C-alpha positions, -999 to +999 in steps of 0.1 A: -046-344+434-033-320+461-034-342+492-022-316+517-039-284+506-012-273+482-017-260+447-048-238+452-032-207+435-020-229+406-054-243+396-073-211+404-051-191+381-053-218+355-091-213+355-105-242+375-141-237+386-133-250+420-105-266+440-107-298+461-078-308+484-073-341+503-085-366+511-072-361+546-077-381+578-075-373+615-041-391+619-013-385+594-009-414+570+024-422+551+004-441+524+009-477+513+042-495+508+049-529+493+080-545+479+099-514+490+077-493+467+060-463+484+026-453+472+026-474+439+013-456+408+015-464+371+000-446+340-015-464+310-010-436+283-025-456+254-056-463+275-059-428+290-059-444+324-038-451+355-036-473+385-027-463+421-024-479+455-017-448+474-036-454+506-047-418+515-012-403+522-017-370+540-003-349+569-035-351+590-065-328+594-050-305+620-018-297+600-036-294+566-063-272+581-036-247+593-022-246+558-057-241+543-064-212+567-034-193+553-047-195+516-058-163+500-088-174+480-094-161+445-128-150+434-145-176+412-127-206+426-143-220+458-119-240+480-131-274+493-115-302+513-122-339+511-120-357+545-124-394+555-125-414+587-091-425+598-090-463+591-065-469+619-089-459+646-118-479+661-151-470+644-166-446+670-133-428+676-128-425+638-162-409+634-157-385+663-123-375+648-139-371+613-164-346+627-136-328+646-117-325+613-148-311+596-151-284+622-114-276+618-118-270+581-150-249+587-130-227+611-102-225+585-126-210+560-133-237+534-162-231+511-174-267+510-165-302+523-166-336+508-169-367+531-152-395+513-171-428+519-152-448+493-115-454+490-105-488+475-070-484+488-077-485+525-094-519+527-128-504+535-161-510+518-194-493+523-217-512+546-252-498+542-262-502+578-229-487+590-232-459+565-266-449+578-252-446+613-222-426+601-245-402+582-268-398+612-238-390+634-225-363+610-259-349+607-263-345+645-227-333+652-221-311+622-249-306+597-276-296+623-252-271+639-249-250+607-273-224+620-254-193+608-263-190+571-235-165+566-210-192+575-229-222+561-205-248+547-221-272+522-212-309+526-213-335+499-208-373+502-185-392+478-192-428+467-173-452+445-177-455+408-184-492+416-216-483+433-244-502+417-273-485+400-296-505+422-280-491+454-283-455+442-319-447+452-313-459+488-280-440+490-296-408+478-325-412+501-302-415+531-279-386+521-308-363+514-327-372+546-295-366+566-294-330+552-263-332+530-259-308+501-248-332+473-234-365+462-202-371+443-204-403+422-169-414+414-136-426+427-111-451+414-125-485+405-116-520+414-138-537+387-106-551+371-124-577+349-146-550+333-118-525+330-093-550+314-115-551+284-110-514+278-072-513+285-052-511+253-036-544+242-001-530+246-008-522+283-027-553+294+004-571+308+013-540+329-023-537+340-024-573+351+009-571+369-001-540+389-035-552+399-023-586+409+007-572+428-008-542+444-045-541+437-055-505+441-079-484+421-081-476+384-088-440+372-093-423+339-111-431+306-123-466+315-146-450+341-162-425+318-194-443+310-198-457+345-195-422+361-220-408+336-246-436+341-245-431+379-246-393+378-274-393+352-294-418+372-290-396+403-303-365+384-333-385+372-340-397+408-339-361+420-363-350+393-388-376+405-380-370+442-371-333+447-352-328+479-362-300+503-327-286+503-304-274+475-287-305+463-260-311+437-247-341+417-210-342+410-196-366+384-160-380+388-143-406+367-131-404+331-136-366+327-110-355+302-125-333+274-150-306+266-174-331+252-175-348+286-185-315+302-211-309+276-226-344+279-228-339+317-245-305+312-271-319+287-281-345+313-284-321+342-250-328+358-236-294+366-203-302+383-174-324+371-143-334+390-111-348+374-077-362+382-062-384+355-077-363+327-062-331+343-027-344+341-032-356+305-045-322+294-018-304+313+007-324+293-009-313+261-018-276+269+002-267+300-013-238+320-037-230+291-056-263+297-088-247+310-088-220+284-084-246+256-112-268+271-136-239+275-130-229+239-136-264+227-166-266+249-181-235+232-175-250+198-190-284+208-220-267+222-226-246+191-222-277+169-247-296+190-272-268+188-266-263+151-268-299+138-287-315+167-262-341+177-272-363+205-251-364+237-240-400+228-226-387+195-207-359+212-195-383+239-178-405+212 
């Protein structure tokens, strides 16, 4: 939610387990504009969801990396940056600039990087053949050059919540083979027909207007089960096909409560990332949001251990 590397002190002092800035690109991007509306966004409070057509607004890798370099990190809150290929550049130049940006952030002292392979607001879609080429290039020009273990920067790859379960084994195979350190399953979704069924009746008209006028991605509660299914399937794949390197599964989409964290944990998903849920909980609890969630998490975990509730029961 902090596109340009702002807000690290805020979330670290609130109690976040990690910080992720971005997504940034080599060239600065003002974001999308249509009908004289810059970076369209709308919340659906009754549905615990939102739509946005932001278009990766950011100040560019070089400027943001300089800001990140000045951050005084707080123990217990690793600092990461999300980075993507600049969609305004031709493919090879975009790839070269992407790797240049990764090196900038490594020099700036980040603890981890996320390569964003899925943004529904830039007009791009994953092409499996092209993806393999991109991953191979990043492997050759960045991953294979991490020879100093003291300065090793883990790199994860982010894919859309709209990724199919059938695609997942092949994606994991490619990501692991290239030497990446994890996979993030979740981004805003463009599966409007499916999501409309979950949107509250009072907000369907607004949802229809936004998606027809701007398109964009949907975030929040409607993605909860999809992100869980993908992340759980990834964990099960890794159990059957253990990678040679340390490898993590991150779940993004619909995370909003302690029970979501607990359900992830019970299914081997150790890391959770949120956006819409953060703002909703901040509205409820203010700067105590993590303290409140951790307290509720402890209660939920004790209750599950005591009465043997299944993850599905806790989820609901």
